[in-house]
N, CA, C and O atoms as a GROMACS GRO file, in nm:
protein
  360
    1UNK      N    1   4.194  -9.692   1.524
    1UNK     CA    2   4.136  -9.643   1.400
    1UNK      C    3   4.243  -9.562   1.326
    1UNK      O    4   4.307  -9.477   1.388
    2UNK      N    5   4.264  -9.587   1.197
    2UNK     CA    6   4.368  -9.515   1.123
    2UNK      C    7   4.332  -9.368   1.106
    2UNK      O    8   4.215  -9.329   1.107
    3UNK      N    9   4.435  -9.290   1.090
    3UNK     CA   10   4.417  -9.147   1.067
    3UNK      C   11   4.358  -9.125   0.927
    3UNK      O   12   4.420  -9.162   0.827
    4UNK      N   13   4.241  -9.064   0.922
    4UNK     CA   14   4.175  -9.039   0.794
    4UNK      C   15   4.182  -8.890   0.766
    4UNK      O   16   4.135  -8.810   0.847
    5UNK      N   17   4.240  -8.850   0.652
    5UNK     CA   18   4.249  -8.708   0.622
    5UNK      C   19   4.111  -8.648   0.593
    5UNK      O   20   4.024  -8.714   0.536
    6UNK      N   21   4.093  -8.525   0.634
    6UNK     CA   22   3.967  -8.454   0.606
    6UNK      C   23   3.961  -8.422   0.457
    6UNK      O   24   4.059  -8.376   0.398
    7UNK      N   25   3.846  -8.445   0.399
    7UNK     CA   26   3.828  -8.415   0.257
    7UNK      C   27   3.725  -8.304   0.246
    7UNK      O   28   3.610  -8.321   0.287
    8UNK      N   29   3.766  -8.191   0.192
    8UNK     CA   30   3.675  -8.077   0.177
    8UNK      C   31   3.612  -8.073   0.039
    8UNK      O   32   3.629  -8.165  -0.041
    9UNK      N   33   3.541  -7.968   0.015
    9UNK     CA   34   3.471  -7.952  -0.112
    9UNK      C   35   3.560  -7.894  -0.221
    9UNK      O   36   3.521  -7.892  -0.338
   10UNK      N   37   3.678  -7.847  -0.186
   10UNK     CA   38   3.764  -7.781  -0.285
   10UNK      C   39   3.794  -7.868  -0.406
   10UNK      O   40   3.785  -7.820  -0.519
   11UNK      N   41   3.830  -7.996  -0.388
   11UNK     CA   42   3.856  -8.078  -0.507
   11UNK      C   43   3.733  -8.092  -0.597
   11UNK      O   44   3.745  -8.087  -0.720
   12UNK      N   45   3.616  -8.109  -0.537
   12UNK     CA   46   3.494  -8.121  -0.616
   12UNK      C   47   3.463  -7.992  -0.689
   12UNK      O   48   3.423  -7.993  -0.805
   13UNK      N   49   3.483  -7.880  -0.620
   13UNK     CA   50   3.459  -7.750  -0.682
   13UNK      C   51   3.554  -7.728  -0.800
   13UNK      O   52   3.513  -7.678  -0.905
   14UNK      N   53   3.679  -7.765  -0.784
   14UNK     CA   54   3.776  -7.752  -0.893
   14UNK      C   55   3.734  -7.837  -1.012
   14UNK      O   56   3.748  -7.796  -1.127
   15UNK      N   57   3.683  -7.956  -0.984
   15UNK     CA   58   3.636  -8.045  -1.090
   15UNK      C   59   3.519  -7.982  -1.164
   15UNK      O   60   3.515  -7.985  -1.288
   16UNK      N   61   3.424  -7.927  -1.092
   16UNK     CA   62   3.309  -7.862  -1.154
   16UNK      C   63   3.356  -7.745  -1.241
   16UNK      O   64   3.307  -7.727  -1.353
   17UNK      N   65   3.450  -7.667  -1.190
   17UNK     CA   66   3.501  -7.553  -1.266
   17UNK      C   67   3.566  -7.598  -1.397
   17UNK      O   68   3.548  -7.535  -1.501
   18UNK      N   69   3.640  -7.708  -1.391
   18UNK     CA   70   3.704  -7.760  -1.512
   18UNK      C   71   3.599  -7.810  -1.610
   18UNK      O   72   3.606  -7.781  -1.730
   19UNK      N   73   3.502  -7.885  -1.560
   19UNK     CA   74   3.400  -7.942  -1.647
   19UNK      C   75   3.310  -7.837  -1.710
   19UNK      O   76   3.265  -7.854  -1.823
   20UNK      N   77   3.284  -7.731  -1.639
   20UNK     CA   78   3.196  -7.627  -1.692
   20UNK      C   79   3.276  -7.515  -1.759
   20UNK      O   80   3.218  -7.421  -1.814
   21UNK      N   81   3.406  -7.526  -1.754
   21UNK     CA   82   3.495  -7.425  -1.812
   21UNK      C   83   3.469  -7.288  -1.750
   21UNK      O   84   3.494  -7.185  -1.813
   22UNK      N   85   3.420  -7.288  -1.628
   22UNK     CA   86   3.393  -7.161  -1.561
   22UNK      C   87   3.465  -7.161  -1.428
   22UNK      O   88   3.430  -7.234  -1.336
   23UNK      N   89   3.565  -7.079  -1.419
   23UNK     CA   90   3.637  -7.065  -1.296
   23UNK      C   91   3.574  -6.952  -1.216
   23UNK      O   92   3.533  -6.851  -1.274
   24UNK      N   93   3.566  -6.967  -1.086
   24UNK     CA   94   3.512  -6.860  -1.003
   24UNK      C   95   3.605  -6.740  -1.008
   24UNK      O   96   3.726  -6.756  -0.995
   25UNK      N   97   3.552  -6.622  -1.028
   25UNK     CA   98   3.635  -6.502  -1.029
   25UNK      C   99   3.702  -6.484  -0.894
   25UNK      O  100   3.652  -6.529  -0.791
   26UNK      N  101   3.815  -6.419  -0.896
   26UNK     CA  102   3.890  -6.393  -0.774
   26UNK      C  103   3.829  -6.275  -0.700
   26UNK      O  104   3.794  -6.174  -0.761
   27UNK      N  105   3.817  -6.287  -0.569
   27UNK     CA  106   3.763  -6.179  -0.487
   27UNK      C  107   3.855  -6.057  -0.490
   27UNK      O  108   3.814  -5.948  -0.450
   28UNK      N  109   3.978  -6.074  -0.537
   28UNK     CA  110   4.071  -5.962  -0.548
   28UNK      C  111   4.023  -5.855  -0.644
   28UNK      O  112   4.073  -5.743  -0.642
   29UNK      N  113   3.925  -5.891  -0.728
   29UNK     CA  114   3.869  -5.793  -0.821
   29UNK      C  115   3.781  -5.693  -0.748
   29UNK      O  116   3.746  -5.589  -0.803
   30UNK      N  117   3.744  -5.724  -0.624
   30UNK     CA  118   3.656  -5.637  -0.547
   30UNK      C  119   3.736  -5.537  -0.463
   30UNK      O  120   3.848  -5.564  -0.421
   31UNK      N  121   3.674  -5.422  -0.440
   31UNK     CA  122   3.735  -5.325  -0.349
   31UNK      C  123   3.715  -5.375  -0.206
   31UNK      O  124   3.637  -5.466  -0.181
   32UNK      N  125   3.786  -5.315  -0.114
   32UNK     CA  126   3.772  -5.352   0.028
   32UNK      C  127   3.628  -5.331   0.074
   32UNK      O  128   3.574  -5.415   0.147
   33UNK      N  129   3.565  -5.221   0.034
   33UNK     CA  130   3.427  -5.192   0.073
   33UNK      C  131   3.332  -5.295   0.013
   33UNK      O  132   3.238  -5.338   0.079
   34UNK      N  133   3.355  -5.335  -0.112
   34UNK     CA  134   3.270  -5.436  -0.176
   34UNK      C  135   3.279  -5.569  -0.102
   34UNK      O  136   3.180  -5.640  -0.088
   35UNK      N  137   3.398  -5.604  -0.056
   35UNK     CA  138   3.416  -5.727   0.022
   35UNK      C  139   3.338  -5.716   0.153
   35UNK      O  140   3.276  -5.813   0.196
   36UNK      N  141   3.343  -5.599   0.216
   36UNK     CA  142   3.266  -5.579   0.339
   36UNK      C  143   3.117  -5.599   0.313
   36UNK      O  144   3.048  -5.668   0.389
   37UNK      N  145   3.067  -5.540   0.206
   37UNK     CA  146   2.926  -5.553   0.171
   37UNK      C  147   2.893  -5.699   0.141
   37UNK      O  148   2.790  -5.750   0.186
   38UNK      N  149   2.978  -5.766   0.066
   38UNK     CA  150   2.955  -5.907   0.033
   38UNK      C  151   2.947  -5.993   0.159
   38UNK      O  152   2.860  -6.080   0.169
   39UNK      N  153   3.036  -5.970   0.254
   39UNK     CA  154   3.033  -6.046   0.379
   39UNK      C  155   2.902  -6.024   0.453
   39UNK      O  156   2.846  -6.118   0.510
   40UNK      N  157   2.854  -5.900   0.454
   40UNK     CA  158   2.730  -5.869   0.525
   40UNK      C  159   2.609  -5.928   0.452
   40UNK      O  160   2.514  -5.973   0.516
   41UNK      N  161   2.612  -5.928   0.320
   41UNK     CA  162   2.506  -5.992   0.242
   41UNK      C  163   2.504  -6.141   0.275
   41UNK      O  164   2.398  -6.200   0.298
   42UNK      N  165   2.622  -6.202   0.278
   42UNK     CA  166   2.633  -6.345   0.307
   42UNK      C  167   2.585  -6.379   0.447
   42UNK      O  168   2.545  -6.492   0.474
   43UNK      N  169   2.590  -6.281   0.537
   43UNK     CA  170   2.542  -6.306   0.673
   43UNK      C  171   2.391  -6.287   0.684
   43UNK      O  172   2.334  -6.303   0.792
   44UNK      N  173   2.326  -6.252   0.572
   44UNK     CA  174   2.181  -6.243   0.569
   44UNK      C  175   2.123  -6.105   0.596
   44UNK      O  176   2.002  -6.091   0.614
   45UNK      N  177   2.207  -6.005   0.598
   45UNK     CA  178   2.159  -5.869   0.627
   45UNK      C  179   2.092  -5.805   0.506
   45UNK      O  180   2.127  -5.833   0.392
   46UNK      N  181   1.996  -5.721   0.534
   46UNK     CA  182   1.928  -5.644   0.429
   46UNK      C  183   2.014  -5.525   0.389
   46UNK      O  184   2.110  -5.491   0.458
   47UNK      N  185   1.978  -5.462   0.277
   47UNK     CA  186   2.051  -5.342   0.236
   47UNK      C  187   2.045  -5.235   0.345
   47UNK      O  188   2.143  -5.166   0.372
   48UNK      N  189   1.929  -5.222   0.406
   48UNK     CA  190   1.913  -5.121   0.513
   48UNK      C  191   2.006  -5.151   0.630
   48UNK      O  192   2.071  -5.061   0.683
   49UNK      N  193   2.012  -5.278   0.671
   49UNK     CA  194   2.098  -5.317   0.783
   49UNK      C  195   2.246  -5.297   0.748
   49UNK      O  196   2.325  -5.255   0.833
   50UNK      N  197   2.281  -5.327   0.624
   50UNK     CA  198   2.420  -5.307   0.578
   50UNK      C  199   2.453  -5.158   0.580
   50UNK      O  200   2.560  -5.117   0.625
   51UNK      N  201   2.361  -5.077   0.529
   51UNK     CA  202   2.382  -4.932   0.526
   51UNK      C  203   2.403  -4.877   0.667
   51UNK      O  204   2.491  -4.795   0.690
   52UNK      N  205   2.322  -4.924   0.759
   52UNK     CA  206   2.334  -4.879   0.898
   52UNK      C  207   2.469  -4.921   0.956
   52UNK      O  208   2.538  -4.841   1.019
   53UNK      N  209   2.505  -5.047   0.935
   53UNK     CA  210   2.631  -5.100   0.989
   53UNK      C  211   2.752  -5.025   0.934
   53UNK      O  212   2.845  -4.994   1.008
   54UNK      N  213   2.752  -4.996   0.803
   54UNK     CA  214   2.867  -4.932   0.740
   54UNK      C  215   2.858  -4.780   0.737
   54UNK      O  216   2.949  -4.711   0.691
   55UNK      N  217   2.745  -4.728   0.787
   55UNK     CA  218   2.721  -4.584   0.790
   55UNK      C  219   2.729  -4.522   0.650
   55UNK      O  220   2.795  -4.420   0.628
   56UNK      N  221   2.658  -4.587   0.557
   56UNK     CA  222   2.646  -4.538   0.420
   56UNK      C  223   2.498  -4.544   0.383
   56UNK      O  224   2.418  -4.600   0.458
   57UNK      N  225   2.461  -4.488   0.269
   57UNK     CA  226   2.321  -4.490   0.228
   57UNK      C  227   2.282  -4.625   0.168
   57UNK      O  228   2.368  -4.700   0.121
   58UNK      N  229   2.153  -4.652   0.169
   58UNK     CA  230   2.104  -4.776   0.107
   58UNK      C  231   2.134  -4.776  -0.042
   58UNK      O  232   2.163  -4.880  -0.101
   59UNK      N  233   2.128  -4.659  -0.103
   59UNK     CA  234   2.157  -4.649  -0.246
   59UNK      C  235   2.303  -4.687  -0.274
   59UNK      O  236   2.333  -4.751  -0.375
   60UNK      N  237   2.392  -4.648  -0.185
   60UNK     CA  238   2.533  -4.684  -0.201
   60UNK      C  239   2.552  -4.834  -0.185
   60UNK      O  240   2.630  -4.895  -0.258
   61UNK      N  241   2.480  -4.894  -0.092
   61UNK     CA  242   2.484  -5.040  -0.075
   61UNK      C  243   2.438  -5.107  -0.204
   61UNK      O  244   2.501  -5.201  -0.252
   62UNK      N  245   2.327  -5.059  -0.259
   62UNK     CA  246   2.274  -5.116  -0.383
   62UNK      C  247   2.376  -5.104  -0.496
   62UNK      O  248   2.391  -5.195  -0.577
   63UNK      N  249   2.445  -4.993  -0.501
   63UNK     CA  250   2.547  -4.973  -0.606
   63UNK      C  251   2.663  -5.070  -0.587
   63UNK      O  252   2.712  -5.128  -0.684
   64UNK      N  253   2.707  -5.087  -0.462
   64UNK     CA  254   2.813  -5.184  -0.434
   64UNK      C  255   2.770  -5.324  -0.476
   64UNK      O  256   2.848  -5.399  -0.535
   65UNK      N  257   2.645  -5.360  -0.445
   65UNK     CA  258   2.595  -5.492  -0.484
   65UNK      C  259   2.593  -5.509  -0.635
   65UNK      O  260   2.630  -5.614  -0.688
   66UNK      N  261   2.551  -5.405  -0.704
   66UNK     CA  262   2.551  -5.409  -0.851
   66UNK      C  263   2.692  -5.431  -0.903
   66UNK      O  264   2.714  -5.511  -0.994
   67UNK      N  265   2.788  -5.360  -0.845
   67UNK     CA  266   2.929  -5.376  -0.886
   67UNK      C  267   2.979  -5.518  -0.857
   67UNK      O  268   3.048  -5.578  -0.939
   68UNK      N  269   2.942  -5.570  -0.740
   68UNK     CA  270   2.982  -5.707  -0.703
   68UNK      C  271   2.925  -5.806  -0.803
   68UNK      O  272   2.997  -5.893  -0.854
   69UNK      N  273   2.795  -5.794  -0.833
   69UNK     CA  274   2.732  -5.886  -0.928
   69UNK      C  275   2.801  -5.879  -1.064
   69UNK      O  276   2.827  -5.982  -1.126
   70UNK      N  277   2.831  -5.759  -1.110
   70UNK     CA  278   2.897  -5.743  -1.240
   70UNK      C  279   3.038  -5.798  -1.240
   70UNK      O  280   3.076  -5.872  -1.331
   71UNK      N  281   3.118  -5.764  -1.140
   71UNK     CA  282   3.257  -5.808  -1.135
   71UNK      C  283   3.271  -5.958  -1.122
   71UNK      O  284   3.363  -6.018  -1.177
   72UNK      N  285   3.180  -6.020  -1.047
   72UNK     CA  286   3.189  -6.163  -1.021
   72UNK      C  287   3.097  -6.246  -1.109
   72UNK      O  288   3.090  -6.369  -1.095
   73UNK      N  289   3.026  -6.180  -1.200
   73UNK     CA  290   2.934  -6.248  -1.291
   73UNK      C  291   2.830  -6.328  -1.213
   73UNK      O  292   2.808  -6.446  -1.241
   74UNK      N  293   2.767  -6.262  -1.116
   74UNK     CA  294   2.664  -6.324  -1.034
   74UNK      C  295   2.531  -6.256  -1.062
   74UNK      O  296   2.528  -6.144  -1.115
   75UNK      N  297   2.422  -6.322  -1.027
   75UNK     CA  298   2.292  -6.264  -1.060
   75UNK      C  299   2.199  -6.246  -0.941
   75UNK      O  300   2.088  -6.194  -0.957
   76UNK      N  301   2.242  -6.287  -0.821
   76UNK     CA  302   2.151  -6.276  -0.707
   76UNK      C  303   2.229  -6.271  -0.576
   76UNK      O  304   2.348  -6.300  -0.570
   77UNK      N  305   2.156  -6.233  -0.471
   77UNK     CA  306   2.215  -6.233  -0.337
   77UNK      C  307   2.253  -6.376  -0.295
   77UNK      O  308   2.354  -6.398  -0.229
   78UNK      N  309   2.170  -6.472  -0.335
   78UNK     CA  310   2.199  -6.612  -0.302
   78UNK      C  311   2.329  -6.657  -0.368
   78UNK      O  312   2.410  -6.725  -0.306
   79UNK      N  313   2.347  -6.620  -0.494
   79UNK     CA  314   2.471  -6.655  -0.564
   79UNK      C  315   2.591  -6.586  -0.499
   79UNK      O  316   2.698  -6.645  -0.487
   80UNK      N  317   2.573  -6.461  -0.457
   80UNK     CA  318   2.680  -6.387  -0.390
   80UNK      C  319   2.714  -6.453  -0.257
   80UNK      O  320   2.831  -6.462  -0.219
   81UNK      N  321   2.611  -6.500  -0.186
   81UNK     CA  322   2.634  -6.568  -0.058
   81UNK      C  323   2.710  -6.698  -0.080
   81UNK      O  324   2.805  -6.728  -0.008
   82UNK      N  325   2.669  -6.775  -0.180
   82UNK     CA  326   2.738  -6.900  -0.212
   82UNK      C  327   2.884  -6.872  -0.248
   82UNK      O  328   2.974  -6.943  -0.204
   83UNK      N  329   2.906  -6.769  -0.328
   83UNK     CA  330   3.042  -6.731  -0.367
   83UNK      C  331   3.125  -6.697  -0.243
   83UNK      O  332   3.238  -6.743  -0.231
   84UNK      N  333   3.069  -6.618  -0.152
   84UNK     CA  334   3.142  -6.578  -0.031
   84UNK      C  335   3.184  -6.700   0.051
   84UNK      O  336   3.294  -6.705   0.106
   85UNK      N  337   3.095  -6.798   0.058
   85UNK     CA  338   3.129  -6.920   0.132
   85UNK      C  339   3.232  -7.004   0.057
   85UNK      O  340   3.323  -7.060   0.118
   86UNK      N  341   3.219  -7.013  -0.074
   86UNK     CA  342   3.315  -7.091  -0.153
   86UNK      C  343   3.456  -7.031  -0.145
   86UNK      O  344   3.555  -7.103  -0.144
   87UNK      N  345   3.461  -6.900  -0.140
   87UNK     CA  346   3.591  -6.832  -0.132
   87UNK      C  347   3.636  -6.808   0.012
   87UNK      O  348   3.735  -6.741   0.037
   88UNK      N  349   3.561  -6.865   0.106
   88UNK     CA  350   3.591  -6.856   0.249
   88UNK      C  351   3.607  -6.711   0.295
   88UNK      O  352   3.698  -6.678   0.370
   89UNK      N  353   3.516  -6.627   0.250
   89UNK     CA  354   3.517  -6.487   0.294
   89UNK      C  355   3.438  -6.471   0.424
   89UNK      O  356   3.452  -6.370   0.493
   90UNK      N  357   3.357  -6.570   0.455
   90UNK     CA  358   3.278  -6.567   0.580
   90UNK      C  359   3.303  -6.693   0.658
   90UNK      O  360   3.246  -6.711   0.766
   0.00000   0.00000   0.00000
């Protein structure tokens, strides 16, 4: 059987970005703490669980999420989770 190269979703994602004229924002716009929160959101944790894990208040978690949504132009935890997977943060 001939060697078949693995084809990932990156080319398709790039095509969608070009067609919609919307490029995914770079995760570099996030602080280190925001990236930590994003990874935990993507793993399905609640704000309370994230707060406990990072030893911060739930209100601080909510603020980080708000900042993440604004910086990355996202509107939901599901969109943030999809973004984290697309950018291979998890």
